[in-house]
Structure formats: structure tokens, C-alpha cells
N, C-alpha and C positions, 0 to 999 in steps of 0.2 A: 613581606612585600605592598608596593603600593607603585600607582604611577605617578607623574607629575608633567603638567606644561607650563613651560614659562615664556612667555609673551616676548616680541623682539625686541630687544633693551634692556630687559629686564635680568635682575640675576638673582638664584636662589644663594644669601649674602655666606661668606665663610661662618663655619662652624665645627664642630668638634662633637665625637660622643664615644663609647669605652665599645661597644663591639664594632667591629669592621664592616664595609658594606659594599657594594658592589652595586652598578650603575648599566643600564642596557640602553644604549640610546636608541631610539624607534627613528625620530624624524630630526629635522633641522642640523642647526652645528652651533658650536659652542668654545668658550675657554674655559676651561676648567683648572682649579687650582690646586693643587695636593701637597702639601707640607710645603715645601722650598719652590715648586715645580707648577711651570702656569703651560700647557699644552691648549693646541688645538683637537676639541672633538667633533664626530659629524657621526647622524646614522648610521648605526649598524657596530658601532666601538662598544668592548665593553672595559671597565674602567674598578682595579682594584683597588678601595680606601681600608688599609691597615686603620685598625684599633688607636682611637684615640689624636689620627691624623687631623689637621686643619684640612678644613675641601670646602667648596665653593664652586658654581658654575654659573656661568653668565653666559645667555644667547645674542650670540653673534652677527646673525640672519635674519634673513626679513621675513623671517616666516617662524615660530611656532617650533620652539623644543622641546622635545618631548622622551621621559626616559622610563622605564621602570627601573627601580631601585628596592635593593633585596636586604633586609638583615640575617645573620643565621640564629635568628629565635622568633618564638610563636606568641610573645607578649607585651604590647607596646611598652606597660608599664620599664619593660628594662634598660627602654632607647631612652636616656636623657640628653638634653642637647645643649652644647654649649656654645652661646654666641662668640665671636672673633671678629667684630665689626671692622676692627684696626687694621685686619689683612684686607686688598683692596683687589678685586679682581681688573687688571683694567685691560 
């Protein structure tokens, strides 16, 4: 579990990993890529990301987008990120 802050106009690039993940957005708004779907998300939203699902998020607001991320593991070494930069979040 941890926190992340994404400045206006910036992105967490598309990637995937074997454990499922959950985002809880605490402030701001963004566009979330999850698989073949792109959707608008904002503070208060909870997002479930299935295991090995390509995902990323872009801040589309004027203020920082902040979120809490959670993996169902207590060992960081179980999380291996794989970049999927060919996937762009518009």
C-alpha cells in the first residue's frame, strides 16, 4: 500500500504486473486506462485492476491527482512492473 501524486498533465504510463491492484483516488481527476477501456475518474472513486491488466492514469485536471494504491501482498519483491508504453492514454 502506498500513495502517489501526479502533477497536472502528467501520467503514470501504461504497465502491468501479476498481482491485482486497487486505486482509491483522494483528490483530482484523471483518465484511467484499464485493458481496452478508458474512463474518467475523480476523487472518491475506487478502481479495481485485475491481475496482468494493462493500466495507467493521466491527470487531466488543473490540480494534482492523488491516489492510494494497494496490492494484496506484503512483499514488494512480488511486484514486477512491465512497461506497456505503446499504450497511450489520450
